[in-house]
The first five atom37 places (N, CA, C, CB, O) and aatype in JSON, in Angstrom:
{
  "aatype": [12, 11, 6, 16, 2, 10, 0, 19, 19, 7, 9, 19, 19, 18, 6, 7, 11, 4, 10, 13, 10, 11, 1, 2, 2, 14, 14, 10, 2, 17, 7, 0, 14, 0, 7, 11, 10, 8, 6, 2, 6, 3, 14, 0, 10, 7, 10, 11, 1, 6, 19, 1, 6, 6, 16, 7, 10, 6, 19, 6, 19, 10, 10, 14, 19, 3, 19, 17, 5, 7, 19, 14, 0, 7, 18, 14, 9, 18, 15, 9, 16, 18, 19, 4, 10, 0, 15, 15, 3, 5, 19, 11, 10, 15, 8, 6, 8, 0, 3, 18, 1, 17, 19, 6, 10, 2, 3, 10, 3, 15, 9, 5, 15, 11, 16, 3, 13, 3, 16, 15, 1, 17, 14, 10, 10, 19, 6, 10, 0, 10, 3, 13, 5, 5, 1, 10, 0, 15, 11, 6, 1],
  "atom_mask": [
    [1, 1, 1, 1, 1],
    [1, 1, 1, 1, 1],
    [1, 1, 1, 1, 1],
    [1, 1, 1, 1, 1],
    [1, 1, 1, 1, 1],
    [1, 1, 1, 1, 1],
    [1, 1, 1, 1, 1],
    [1, 1, 1, 1, 1],
    [1, 1, 1, 1, 1],
    [1, 1, 1, 0, 1],
    [1, 1, 1, 1, 1],
    [1, 1, 1, 1, 1],
    [1, 1, 1, 1, 1],
    [1, 1, 1, 1, 1],
    [1, 1, 1, 1, 1],
    [1, 1, 1, 0, 1],
    [1, 1, 1, 1, 1],
    [1, 1, 1, 1, 1],
    [1, 1, 1, 1, 1],
    [1, 1, 1, 1, 1],
    [1, 1, 1, 1, 1],
    [1, 1, 1, 1, 1],
    [1, 1, 1, 1, 1],
    [1, 1, 1, 1, 1],
    [1, 1, 1, 1, 1],
    [1, 1, 1, 1, 1],
    [1, 1, 1, 1, 1],
    [1, 1, 1, 1, 1],
    [1, 1, 1, 1, 1],
    [1, 1, 1, 1, 1],
    [1, 1, 1, 0, 1],
    [1, 1, 1, 1, 1],
    [1, 1, 1, 1, 1],
    [1, 1, 1, 1, 1],
    [1, 1, 1, 0, 1],
    [1, 1, 1, 1, 1],
    [1, 1, 1, 1, 1],
    [1, 1, 1, 1, 1],
    [1, 1, 1, 1, 1],
    [1, 1, 1, 1, 1],
    [1, 1, 1, 1, 1],
    [1, 1, 1, 1, 1],
    [1, 1, 1, 1, 1],
    [1, 1, 1, 1, 1],
    [1, 1, 1, 1, 1],
    [1, 1, 1, 0, 1],
    [1, 1, 1, 1, 1],
    [1, 1, 1, 1, 1],
    [1, 1, 1, 1, 1],
    [1, 1, 1, 1, 1],
    [1, 1, 1, 1, 1],
    [1, 1, 1, 1, 1],
    [1, 1, 1, 1, 1],
    [1, 1, 1, 1, 1],
    [1, 1, 1, 1, 1],
    [1, 1, 1, 0, 1],
    [1, 1, 1, 1, 1],
    [1, 1, 1, 1, 1],
    [1, 1, 1, 1, 1],
    [1, 1, 1, 1, 1],
    [1, 1, 1, 1, 1],
    [1, 1, 1, 1, 1],
    [1, 1, 1, 1, 1],
    [1, 1, 1, 1, 1],
    [1, 1, 1, 1, 1],
    [1, 1, 1, 1, 1],
    [1, 1, 1, 1, 1],
    [1, 1, 1, 1, 1],
    [1, 1, 1, 1, 1],
    [1, 1, 1, 0, 1],
    [1, 1, 1, 1, 1],
    [1, 1, 1, 1, 1],
    [1, 1, 1, 1, 1],
    [1, 1, 1, 0, 1],
    [1, 1, 1, 1, 1],
    [1, 1, 1, 1, 1],
    [1, 1, 1, 1, 1],
    [1, 1, 1, 1, 1],
    [1, 1, 1, 1, 1],
    [1, 1, 1, 1, 1],
    [1, 1, 1, 1, 1],
    [1, 1, 1, 1, 1],
    [1, 1, 1, 1, 1],
    [1, 1, 1, 1, 1],
    [1, 1, 1, 1, 1],
    [1, 1, 1, 1, 1],
    [1, 1, 1, 1, 1],
    [1, 1, 1, 1, 1],
    [1, 1, 1, 1, 1],
    [1, 1, 1, 1, 1],
    [1, 1, 1, 1, 1],
    [1, 1, 1, 1, 1],
    [1, 1, 1, 1, 1],
    [1, 1, 1, 1, 1],
    [1, 1, 1, 1, 1],
    [1, 1, 1, 1, 1],
    [1, 1, 1, 1, 1],
    [1, 1, 1, 1, 1],
    [1, 1, 1, 1, 1],
    [1, 1, 1, 1, 1],
    [1, 1, 1, 1, 1],
    [1, 1, 1, 1, 1],
    [1, 1, 1, 1, 1],
    [1, 1, 1, 1, 1],
    [1, 1, 1, 1, 1],
    [1, 1, 1, 1, 1],
    [1, 1, 1, 1, 1],
    [1, 1, 1, 1, 1],
    [1, 1, 1, 1, 1],
    [1, 1, 1, 1, 1],
    [1, 1, 1, 1, 1],
    [1, 1, 1, 1, 1],
    [1, 1, 1, 1, 1],
    [1, 1, 1, 1, 1],
    [1, 1, 1, 1, 1],
    [1, 1, 1, 1, 1],
    [1, 1, 1, 1, 1],
    [1, 1, 1, 1, 1],
    [1, 1, 1, 1, 1],
    [1, 1, 1, 1, 1],
    [1, 1, 1, 1, 1],
    [1, 1, 1, 1, 1],
    [1, 1, 1, 1, 1],
    [1, 1, 1, 1, 1],
    [1, 1, 1, 1, 1],
    [1, 1, 1, 1, 1],
    [1, 1, 1, 1, 1],
    [1, 1, 1, 1, 1],
    [1, 1, 1, 1, 1],
    [1, 1, 1, 1, 1],
    [1, 1, 1, 1, 1],
    [1, 1, 1, 1, 1],
    [1, 1, 1, 1, 1],
    [1, 1, 1, 1, 1],
    [1, 1, 1, 1, 1],
    [1, 1, 1, 1, 1],
    [1, 1, 1, 1, 1],
    [1, 1, 1, 1, 1],
    [1, 1, 1, 1, 1],
    [1, 1, 1, 1, 1],
    [1, 1, 1, 1, 1]
  ],
  "atom_positions": [
    [[18.88, -3.43, -2.99], [18.72, -2.14, -4.05], [19.57, -1.61, -3.17], [17.17, -1.25, -4.43], [19.88, -1.75, -1.99]],
    [[20.0, -0.66, -4.49], [21.35, 0.75, -4.52], [19.96, 1.62, -3.56], [22.06, 1.81, -6.88], [18.75, 1.56, -3.73]],
    [[20.72, 2.31, -2.65], [19.84, 3.51, -1.67], [20.23, 4.68, -2.4], [20.32, 3.72, 0.16], [21.31, 4.28, -2.84]],
    [[20.1, 5.76, -2.8], [20.23, 7.0, -3.88], [19.9, 8.05, -1.88], [18.38, 7.09, -5.9], [19.1, 7.98, -0.95]],
    [[21.21, 8.89, -2.3], [20.36, 10.68, -1.42], [18.59, 11.22, -1.73], [21.44, 12.46, -2.32], [17.96, 12.26, -1.56]],
    [[18.39, 10.26, -2.1], [16.92, 11.23, -2.45], [15.59, 10.38, -1.48], [16.43, 11.14, -4.64], [15.16, 9.24, -1.66]],
    [[15.25, 11.19, -0.67], [14.4, 10.81, 0.42], [12.94, 10.97, -0.56], [14.6, 11.92, 1.97], [12.77, 11.27, -1.74]],
    [[11.79, 10.53, 0.81], [10.55, 11.06, 0.3], [10.15, 11.27, 1.56], [9.6, 10.22, -0.66], [10.7, 10.53, 2.38]],
    [[9.01, 12.37, 2.18], [8.09, 11.72, 3.3], [6.79, 11.78, 2.3], [7.93, 12.71, 5.0], [6.62, 12.2, 1.16]],
    [[5.87, 11.1, 3.41], [4.43, 10.96, 3.42], [3.83, 12.5, 4.03], [0.0, 0.0, 0.0], [4.51, 13.11, 4.86]],
    [[2.91, 12.88, 3.69], [1.5, 13.37, 4.72], [0.86, 13.2, 4.33], [1.04, 14.44, 5.19], [0.32, 13.56, 3.29]],
    [[0.62, 12.23, 5.41], [0.01, 10.43, 5.4], [-1.44, 11.0, 6.34], [1.43, 8.74, 6.6], [-1.6, 11.07, 7.56]],
    [[-2.69, 11.48, 4.81], [-4.12, 11.51, 6.15], [-4.94, 10.67, 5.87], [-5.13, 12.85, 6.34], [-4.67, 9.74, 5.11]],
    [[-6.07, 10.84, 6.42], [-6.94, 10.1, 6.96], [-8.39, 10.16, 6.91], [-6.65, 10.14, 7.94], [-8.88, 9.04, 6.74]],
    [[-9.58, 11.48, 7.03], [-10.55, 11.5, 8.02], [-9.95, 12.34, 8.31], [-10.94, 10.54, 8.9], [-9.23, 11.86, 9.17]],
    [[-9.5, 14.12, 8.15], [-8.95, 14.58, 8.33], [-8.1, 14.72, 9.8], [0.0, 0.0, 0.0], [-8.14, 15.37, 10.84]],
    [[-7.09, 13.41, 8.96], [-6.23, 13.76, 10.77], [-4.84, 12.93, 10.12], [-7.24, 12.61, 12.83], [-4.66, 11.89, 9.48]],
    [[-4.26, 13.65, 10.49], [-1.89, 12.38, 10.1], [-1.79, 12.06, 10.23], [-0.44, 12.02, 10.18], [-2.49, 11.61, 11.13]],
    [[-0.36, 11.06, 9.68], [-0.3, 10.1, 11.0], [1.22, 10.27, 10.72], [-1.1, 8.29, 11.05], [1.82, 10.46, 9.66]],
    [[1.76, 10.11, 12.31], [2.91, 10.24, 12.54], [3.59, 8.85, 13.41], [2.94, 11.57, 13.19], [2.87, 8.0, 13.93]],
    [[4.75, 8.81, 13.45], [5.21, 7.16, 13.43], [5.87, 7.4, 14.82], [6.45, 6.47, 11.98], [5.0, 7.92, 15.52]],
    [[6.63, 7.31, 15.28], [7.52, 6.54, 16.79], [8.27, 5.94, 15.8], [6.64, 5.27, 18.16], [7.94, 5.04, 15.03]],
    [[9.93, 6.9, 15.99], [11.29, 6.28, 15.61], [11.55, 5.44, 16.28], [12.36, 6.97, 15.61], [11.27, 5.63, 17.46]],
    [[12.54, 3.42, 15.7], [13.09, 3.27, 16.51], [14.57, 3.4, 17.15], [12.73, 2.64, 16.46], [15.08, 3.1, 18.23]],
    [[15.11, 4.12, 15.64], [16.09, 4.2, 15.21], [16.75, 6.35, 15.66], [15.72, 3.5, 13.53], [15.9, 7.21, 15.46]],
    [[17.8, 6.69, 16.04], [17.93, 7.95, 16.3], [17.05, 8.24, 14.59], [19.77, 8.52, 16.71], [16.73, 7.48, 13.67]],
    [[16.91, 10.06, 14.88], [16.34, 10.8, 16.31], [15.11, 9.79, 16.81], [15.63, 12.63, 15.99], [14.18, 9.22, 16.24]],
    [[15.53, 9.85, 17.95], [14.51, 8.92, 17.95], [12.55, 9.55, 18.32], [15.18, 7.82, 19.17], [12.09, 9.59, 19.47]],
    [[12.18, 9.74, 17.75], [11.27, 11.06, 17.62], [9.39, 10.55, 17.51], [11.88, 12.01, 15.9], [8.81, 9.54, 17.91]],
    [[9.01, 11.52, 16.96], [7.87, 11.42, 16.05], [7.41, 11.78, 14.79], [7.22, 11.76, 16.48], [6.47, 12.57, 14.77]],
    [[7.88, 11.37, 13.68], [8.09, 11.83, 12.26], [6.82, 11.15, 11.15], [0.0, 0.0, 0.0], [6.17, 10.21, 11.6]],
    [[6.61, 11.48, 10.22], [5.95, 10.92, 9.68], [6.84, 10.22, 8.99], [5.09, 11.53, 9.19], [8.04, 10.3, 9.23]],
    [[6.08, 9.04, 7.55], [6.58, 8.01, 6.93], [7.31, 8.71, 5.63], [5.44, 6.93, 6.63], [6.69, 9.24, 4.71]],
    [[8.7, 8.61, 5.71], [9.85, 8.91, 5.14], [10.83, 7.42, 4.81], [10.52, 9.99, 6.16], [10.87, 6.55, 5.68]],
    [[11.37, 7.3, 3.85], [12.45, 7.03, 2.96], [12.72, 7.56, 2.11], [0.0, 0.0, 0.0], [12.22, 8.51, 1.51]],
    [[14.06, 6.63, 1.9], [15.56, 7.12, 0.8], [14.64, 5.9, -0.75], [18.14, 6.11, 1.8], [14.2, 4.77, -0.95]],
    [[14.81, 6.92, -1.27], [14.23, 5.76, -2.62], [15.91, 5.13, -3.02], [13.23, 6.89, -4.52], [17.05, 5.41, -2.64]],
    [[15.32, 4.15, -3.95], [16.58, 3.2, -4.25], [16.68, 3.74, -5.85], [16.25, 1.2, -4.01], [16.0, 4.57, -6.44]],
    [[18.05, 2.75, -6.39], [17.7, 4.13, -7.43], [17.24, 4.1, -8.25], [18.42, 4.81, -7.94], [16.25, 3.38, -8.22]],
    [[17.55, 4.89, -9.74], [15.99, 4.61, -10.32], [14.78, 4.86, -10.03], [15.71, 3.65, -10.39], [14.08, 4.98, -11.04]],
    [[14.11, 5.03, -8.81], [13.49, 4.58, -8.6], [12.0, 6.27, -8.84], [14.09, 3.68, -7.35], [12.14, 7.49, -8.71]],
    [[10.92, 5.49, -9.16], [10.41, 6.75, -8.95], [9.94, 7.5, -7.65], [9.52, 6.73, -9.66], [9.82, 6.67, -6.75]],
    [[9.65, 8.65, -7.26], [9.16, 9.5, -5.72], [8.25, 9.15, -5.33], [8.88, 10.89, -5.61], [8.1, 8.86, -4.15]],
    [[7.16, 9.06, -6.39], [5.96, 9.17, -5.92], [5.76, 7.09, -5.41], [4.78, 10.06, -7.41], [5.02, 6.52, -4.6]],
    [[6.95, 6.5, -6.48], [6.01, 4.69, -6.49], [7.04, 5.14, -5.2], [6.27, 2.71, -8.03], [6.26, 5.52, -4.33]],
    [[8.17, 5.25, -4.78], [9.25, 5.24, -3.9], [8.44, 4.56, -2.28], [0.0, 0.0, 0.0], [8.63, 3.63, -1.5]],
    [[6.99, 6.32, -2.53], [7.08, 6.6, -1.46], [5.17, 5.54, -0.6], [7.37, 8.58, -1.57], [4.75, 5.28, 0.53]],
    [[4.82, 5.38, -1.64], [3.74, 4.21, -0.8], [4.1, 2.82, -1.1], [2.05, 4.3, -1.29], [3.33, 1.94, -0.71]],
    [[5.62, 2.34, -1.99], [6.54, 1.5, -1.03], [7.16, 1.94, 0.88], [7.9, 1.46, -2.05], [7.41, 1.32, 1.91]],
    [[7.17, 3.95, 0.18], [7.65, 3.08, 2.3], [6.35, 2.83, 3.06], [8.69, 4.54, 3.82], [6.0, 2.15, 4.02]],
    [[5.92, 3.52, 2.35], [4.35, 3.82, 3.32], [3.81, 2.1, 3.76], [2.7, 4.82, 1.98], [3.6, 1.64, 4.88]],
    [[3.72, 1.45, 2.42], [2.99, 0.31, 2.92], [4.16, -0.21, 3.04], [1.89, -0.44, 2.14], [3.78, -1.37, 3.24]],
    [[5.39, -0.27, 3.08], [6.65, -0.88, 3.81], [6.91, -0.97, 6.35], [8.08, 0.57, 2.82], [7.24, -1.65, 7.32]],
    [[6.15, 0.96, 5.62], [6.33, 0.64, 7.66], [4.99, 0.38, 7.56], [6.83, 2.17, 9.14], [4.64, -0.79, 7.45]],
    [[3.89, 1.57, 7.59], [2.4, 1.27, 7.75], [1.64, 0.14, 7.98], [1.9, 1.58, 6.88], [1.08, -0.37, 8.95]],
    [[1.86, -0.26, 6.18], [1.36, -1.55, 6.12], [0.06, -0.19, 5.25], [0.0, 0.0, 0.0], [-1.04, -0.7, 5.08]],
    [[0.12, 0.67, 4.97], [-1.46, 1.46, 4.62], [-0.98, 1.05, 3.17], [-1.86, 3.56, 5.06], [0.17, 0.7, 2.89]],
    [[-2.25, 1.18, 2.12], [-2.3, 2.07, 0.49], [-2.3, 3.32, 0.18], [-3.34, 1.91, -0.22], [-3.39, 3.7, -0.25]],
    [[-1.26, 4.31, 0.25], [-2.14, 5.1, -0.05], [-2.14, 5.98, -1.41], [-2.17, 5.77, 0.97], [-1.58, 5.57, -2.43]],
    [[-2.72, 7.03, -1.36], [-2.77, 7.28, -2.97], [-2.01, 8.55, -3.04], [-4.4, 7.47, -3.7], [-2.23, 9.39, -2.17]],
    [[-1.06, 8.81, -4.04], [0.01, 9.8, -4.02], [-0.96, 10.78, -4.65], [1.52, 9.45, -4.83], [-1.77, 10.54, -5.55]],
    [[-0.61, 12.62, -3.64], [-1.55, 13.54, -4.17], [-0.38, 15.0, -5.07], [-2.69, 14.13, -2.55], [-0.55, 15.59, -6.13]],
    [[0.3, 15.06, -4.43], [0.86, 16.45, -5.06], [2.1, 17.06, -4.51], [-0.15, 17.55, -4.9], [1.97, 17.81, -3.54]],
    [[3.66, 16.77, -5.17], [3.9, 17.74, -4.11], [4.32, 18.52, -3.52], [3.95, 17.69, -3.69], [4.91, 19.37, -4.2]],
    [[4.33, 18.79, -1.82], [4.61, 20.01, -1.48], [5.78, 21.15, -0.85], [3.92, 19.95, -0.97], [5.88, 22.36, -0.63]],
    [[6.53, 19.92, -0.74], [8.05, 20.06, -0.4], [9.08, 20.15, -0.38], [8.36, 19.92, -0.22], [9.48, 19.19, 0.29]],
    [[10.33, 21.04, -0.87], [11.58, 20.34, -0.95], [12.22, 20.93, -0.52], [12.1, 19.97, -1.91], [12.37, 22.13, -0.72]],
    [[12.89, 20.13, 0.32], [14.26, 20.95, 1.37], [15.52, 19.27, 1.11], [13.46, 21.35, 4.05], [15.33, 18.22, 0.5]],
    [[17.18, 20.0, 2.27], [17.86, 19.0, 2.07], [18.35, 19.75, 3.14], [18.51, 18.5, 0.79], [18.38, 20.94, 3.46]],
    [[18.8, 18.52, 3.65], [19.87, 19.23, 4.86], [21.58, 17.83, 4.86], [0.0, 0.0, 0.0], [22.17, 17.46, 3.85]],
    [[21.78, 17.55, 5.79], [23.47, 16.81, 6.85], [23.03, 15.88, 7.18], [24.23, 17.49, 8.37], [23.85, 14.98, 6.95]],
    [[22.21, 15.52, 7.61], [21.54, 15.06, 9.29], [22.34, 13.42, 9.61], [19.21, 14.78, 9.23], [21.98, 12.61, 10.46]],
    [[23.68, 13.25, 8.49], [24.35, 12.26, 9.63], [25.44, 12.08, 8.38], [23.29, 10.57, 10.39], [25.58, 10.94, 7.94]],
    [[25.8, 12.56, 8.11], [27.63, 13.14, 7.08], [26.98, 13.59, 6.19], [0.0, 0.0, 0.0], [27.8, 14.24, 5.54]],
    [[25.77, 13.7, 5.57], [26.66, 13.23, 4.55], [24.71, 14.04, 3.85], [27.54, 11.0, 4.46], [23.82, 14.43, 4.61]],
    [[24.66, 14.04, 2.46], [23.86, 14.85, 1.73], [21.97, 14.77, 1.4], [24.62, 14.7, 0.57], [21.83, 14.69, 0.18]],
    [[20.77, 14.77, 2.04], [20.0, 14.62, 1.84], [18.84, 15.6, 0.97], [20.01, 14.25, 2.73], [18.45, 16.67, 1.45]],
    [[18.49, 15.25, 0.04], [17.36, 15.86, -0.19], [16.53, 14.9, -0.11], [17.27, 16.56, -1.3], [16.88, 13.72, -0.06]],
    [[14.82, 15.49, -0.07], [13.88, 15.11, 0.68], [12.89, 16.19, -0.69], [14.06, 15.51, 2.65], [12.92, 17.39, -1.01]],
    [[11.88, 14.63, -1.32], [10.31, 15.88, -1.47], [9.36, 15.01, -0.81], [9.53, 16.37, -3.38], [9.36, 13.79, -0.72]],
    [[8.2, 16.22, -0.2], [7.1, 15.68, 0.64], [6.1, 16.36, -0.05], [7.12, 15.94, 2.24], [5.91, 17.49, -0.49]],
    [[5.22, 14.72, 0.02], [3.68, 14.5, -0.85], [2.92, 14.58, 0.58], [3.37, 12.67, -1.95], [3.26, 14.44, 1.75]],
    [[1.73, 14.87, -0.08], [-0.3, 14.9, 0.56], [0.07, 13.98, 0.12], [-2.0, 15.8, 0.07], [0.56, 14.06, -1.01]],
    [[0.03, 12.72, 0.76], [-1.5, 11.42, 0.94], [-2.9, 11.16, 1.23], [-1.43, 10.73, 1.72], [-3.52, 11.76, 2.11]],
    [[-3.42, 10.24, 0.46], [-4.78, 9.67, 1.08], [-4.51, 8.1, 0.99], [-6.28, 10.18, 0.14], [-4.52, 7.34, 0.02]],
    [[-4.22, 7.85, 2.58], [-4.32, 7.06, 3.2], [-5.67, 5.93, 2.99], [-4.16, 7.72, 4.22], [-6.65, 6.52, 3.44]],
    [[-5.97, 4.91, 2.62], [-6.97, 3.78, 2.21], [-7.47, 3.16, 3.78], [-6.08, 2.45, 1.09], [-7.71, 1.95, 3.82]],
    [[-7.64, 4.05, 5.19], [-7.7, 2.89, 5.37], [-6.39, 3.75, 7.12], [-7.17, 1.56, 3.67], [-5.33, 4.31, 6.82]],
    [[-6.81, 3.64, 8.51], [-6.03, 4.15, 9.64], [-5.97, 2.9, 10.16], [-6.59, 5.31, 10.59], [-5.79, 2.95, 11.37]],
    [[-6.06, 1.51, 9.61], [-5.12, 0.6, 9.32], [-3.99, 0.48, 10.04], [-4.81, 0.73, 8.24], [-3.3, -0.16, 9.25]],
    [[-3.01, 0.76, 11.47], [-1.67, 0.95, 10.66], [-1.2, -0.57, 11.2], [-0.51, 2.52, 11.12], [-1.74, -1.12, 12.16]],
    [[-0.1, -1.14, 10.42], [0.43, -2.75, 10.74], [2.05, -2.28, 10.88], [0.08, -4.18, 9.17], [2.83, -2.23, 9.93]],
    [[2.36, -1.96, 12.18], [4.21, -1.04, 12.28], [5.08, -1.83, 11.8], [5.0, -0.66, 13.93], [5.18, -2.98, 12.23]],
    [[5.64, -1.48, 11.08], [7.12, -2.99, 10.61], [8.11, -2.14, 11.86], [8.28, -2.96, 8.07], [8.08, -1.11, 12.53]],
    [[8.96, -3.31, 11.62], [10.44, -3.25, 12.79], [10.86, -1.77, 12.74], [12.07, -4.34, 12.22], [11.49, -1.45, 13.75]],
    [[10.69, -0.74, 11.83], [11.51, 0.49, 12.07], [10.28, 1.4, 13.53], [11.72, 1.57, 10.11], [10.78, 2.24, 14.28]],
    [[9.0, 1.06, 13.64], [8.84, 2.3, 14.43], [8.26, 1.41, 15.82], [7.65, 3.64, 13.62], [7.97, 0.22, 15.96]],
    [[8.24, 2.78, 16.92], [7.78, 1.55, 17.59], [6.59, 1.98, 17.98], [8.6, 0.98, 18.72], [6.25, 1.04, 18.7]],
    [[5.31, 3.12, 18.01], [3.69, 3.63, 17.8], [3.86, 4.22, 16.57], [2.98, 4.78, 18.96], [4.78, 4.31, 15.76]],
    [[2.61, 4.63, 16.64], [1.36, 5.77, 15.25], [0.42, 6.38, 15.91], [0.22, 4.84, 13.94], [-0.23, 5.47, 16.43]],
    [[-0.04, 7.35, 16.19], [-1.05, 7.5, 15.98], [-1.67, 9.5, 14.82], [-1.42, 7.11, 17.6], [-1.21, 10.57, 14.42]],
    [[-2.84, 8.77, 14.86], [-3.36, 9.5, 14.03], [-3.2, 11.29, 15.06], [-5.03, 8.71, 13.61], [-2.99, 11.31, 16.27]],
    [[-3.41, 12.78, 14.05], [-3.24, 13.5, 14.57], [-3.78, 14.54, 14.14], [-2.36, 13.46, 14.76], [-3.46, 14.87, 13.0]],
    [[-5.18, 15.76, 15.19], [-6.13, 15.84, 13.51], [-5.22, 16.34, 13.18], [-7.63, 16.68, 13.06], [-4.25, 16.43, 13.94]],
    [[-5.19, 17.03, 11.48], [-5.51, 18.29, 10.99], [-5.38, 19.68, 11.83], [-6.78, 18.13, 10.61], [-4.18, 19.94, 11.92]],
    [[-5.99, 20.44, 12.33], [-6.23, 21.42, 13.89], [-4.66, 21.16, 14.85], [-8.02, 20.56, 15.12], [-3.52, 21.64, 14.77]],
    [[-4.85, 20.86, 15.11], [-4.29, 19.96, 16.43], [-2.71, 19.32, 16.46], [-5.31, 18.59, 16.54], [-2.26, 18.36, 17.08]],
    [[-1.99, 20.39, 15.39], [-1.45, 19.42, 14.59], [0.32, 20.59, 15.95], [-1.89, 19.5, 12.02], [1.52, 20.31, 16.03]],
    [[-0.45, 21.67, 16.62], [0.44, 22.2, 17.78], [1.27, 21.1, 18.95], [-0.61, 23.15, 18.64], [2.38, 21.02, 19.47]],
    [[-0.18, 20.25, 18.97], [-0.04, 18.97, 20.09], [1.39, 18.01, 19.96], [-1.44, 17.81, 19.81], [1.68, 17.38, 20.98]],
    [[2.48, 17.84, 18.52], [3.07, 17.46, 17.97], [4.68, 17.89, 18.2], [2.45, 17.61, 17.03], [5.72, 17.49, 18.72]],
    [[3.99, 19.27, 17.28], [5.49, 20.01, 17.32], [6.55, 19.86, 18.14], [5.41, 21.19, 17.49], [7.64, 20.37, 17.89]],
    [[6.35, 19.33, 18.93], [7.43, 19.95, 19.63], [8.07, 18.47, 20.71], [6.7, 21.53, 20.6], [8.64, 18.32, 21.79]],
    [[7.32, 17.28, 19.17], [7.69, 15.77, 19.54], [8.24, 15.8, 18.69], [6.86, 14.6, 19.73], [9.24, 16.44, 19.03]],
    [[8.35, 15.58, 17.8], [8.8, 15.42, 15.8], [9.55, 16.97, 15.28], [6.81, 15.23, 14.46], [9.44, 18.04, 15.87]],
    [[10.59, 16.61, 13.57], [11.43, 17.39, 13.97], [11.45, 17.9, 12.58], [12.65, 16.88, 14.71], [12.49, 18.19, 11.99]],
    [[9.82, 18.03, 11.92], [9.37, 18.61, 10.9], [8.4, 19.43, 12.24], [8.71, 17.58, 9.49], [8.07, 19.27, 13.41]],
    [[8.18, 20.83, 10.52], [7.88, 21.45, 10.45], [6.04, 21.32, 10.56], [8.67, 21.77, 9.66], [5.5, 20.52, 9.8]],
    [[5.66, 21.68, 10.97], [3.98, 21.09, 10.85], [3.15, 21.93, 10.85], [3.41, 20.23, 11.89], [1.96, 21.68, 10.65]],
    [[3.9, 23.79, 11.2], [2.09, 24.56, 10.93], [1.78, 24.79, 9.01], [2.05, 26.82, 11.91], [0.83, 25.33, 8.45]],
    [[2.37, 24.48, 8.73], [2.36, 24.24, 7.22], [1.02, 23.88, 6.16], [3.24, 23.12, 7.11], [0.38, 24.22, 5.16]],
    [[1.15, 23.11, 7.03], [0.97, 21.08, 6.86], [-0.9, 21.48, 6.13], [0.98, 19.6, 9.4], [-1.21, 21.46, 4.94]],
    [[-2.0, 21.85, 7.52], [-3.09, 21.43, 6.7], [-3.6, 22.11, 6.2], [-3.87, 20.9, 7.06], [-4.81, 21.9, 6.14]],
    [[-2.72, 24.08, 5.09], [-2.21, 24.6, 4.29], [-1.99, 23.65, 2.68], [-1.11, 25.03, 5.06], [-2.05, 23.69, 1.45]],
    [[-1.77, 23.01, 3.62], [-1.02, 22.23, 2.47], [-1.8, 20.65, 1.41], [0.41, 21.65, 3.44], [-1.71, 20.34, 0.22]],
    [[-2.64, 19.89, 2.85], [-3.18, 19.16, 2.41], [-4.52, 20.02, 1.66], [-3.3, 18.17, 3.41], [-4.9, 19.59, 0.57]],
    [[-5.12, 21.08, 2.18], [-6.49, 21.67, 2.2], [-6.1, 22.14, 0.23], [-6.8, 23.32, 3.78], [-6.94, 22.23, -0.66]],
    [[-4.26, 22.38, 0.08], [-4.41, 22.46, -1.45], [-4.32, 21.75, -1.84], [-3.89, 23.01, -2.17], [-5.5, 21.49, -2.06]],
    [[-3.31, 20.29, -2.57], [-3.49, 19.5, -2.64], [-4.45, 18.71, -2.27], [-2.87, 19.39, -2.52], [-4.14, 17.65, -2.82]],
    [[-6.07, 18.39, -1.3], [-6.68, 17.58, -1.9], [-7.7, 18.68, -3.01], [-7.38, 16.55, -0.78], [-8.42, 18.25, -3.91]],
    [[-7.5, 20.29, -2.59], [-7.94, 21.28, -4.02], [-7.64, 20.64, -5.12], [-7.18, 22.73, -4.23], [-8.48, 19.88, -5.61]],
    [[-6.27, 20.82, -5.77], [-5.88, 20.66, -6.87], [-6.41, 18.99, -7.2], [-4.33, 21.06, -6.89], [-6.33, 18.49, -8.33]],
    [[-6.91, 18.35, -6.12], [-6.84, 16.77, -7.09], [-8.9, 17.09, -7.18], [-5.95, 14.54, -5.71], [-9.5, 16.61, -8.15]],
    [[-9.51, 17.7, -6.36], [-10.85, 17.77, -6.56], [-10.63, 18.65, -8.34], [-11.77, 18.75, -5.02], [-10.77, 17.99, -9.38]],
    [[-10.36, 19.81, -8.35], [-9.76, 20.44, -9.74], [-9.64, 19.88, -10.3], [-8.82, 20.99, -9.99], [-10.66, 19.84, -10.99]],
    [[-8.86, 19.13, -10.67], [-7.8, 17.93, -11.27], [-9.36, 17.44, -11.84], [-6.58, 16.61, -9.9], [-9.82, 17.92, -12.88]],
    [[-10.33, 16.13, -10.79], [-10.95, 15.24, -11.65], [-12.17, 15.51, -11.75], [-10.83, 14.0, -11.35], [-13.18, 14.81, -11.65]],
    [[-11.99, 16.79, -11.99], [-13.73, 17.81, -12.47], [-13.31, 18.1, -14.06], [-14.07, 19.97, -11.33], [-14.16, 18.05, -14.95]],
    [[-11.43, 18.52, -14.42], [-11.63, 18.53, -15.25], [-10.96, 17.44, -16.67], [-11.56, 19.61, -15.08], [-10.72, 17.49, -17.87]],
    [[-10.89, 16.31, -15.26], [-10.91, 14.74, -17.02], [-12.69, 14.7, -17.0], [-9.88, 12.04, -16.4], [-12.98, 14.26, -18.11]],
    [[-14.04, 14.97, -16.18], [-15.12, 14.11, -16.71], [-15.38, 15.26, -18.15], [-16.65, 13.82, -15.4], [-16.24, 15.0, -18.99]]
  ]
}
C-alpha cells in the first residue's frame, strides 16, 4: 500500500497510564504509537491498524486532540493525535520497537526528556476525551 504524508499518533491509555514505545529507528527515543496512513485510509482506522501492528493491542479511538505539521525527514508530515483506550496492557512489540513502558498520567514528567512529544497537556487531553466519551454515551441512552 502506498503511504501518504499524513500520520496518526495515539495517546494510548489503560487504567490511568499512557503507553510509550522505545524506537529501533531514528529518532531512537521513546514515543507514542504512531505511523503514516495508507492512501485513502480513514485516520481513526489507520491508527487502530498502527497500534495493532506495533503493539498487538486493540484500541478504541476516542477523540482527535491535536494536529501538527513538521519536516522530520526533508518532506512535510501532517499528523493527527488521538486519545485511545487500550483493551489491555499486554503489549507484543513489533520489530519497530525495542521496549515499552506504561507511564502514569500524573508522572509524565519522568519521560519528557526521553521523548520528542510534548506530554505536558496529555493528562488534560485524556480527561477531555474521557469526559466527551461519557457525555456522548449519556446522550445516546
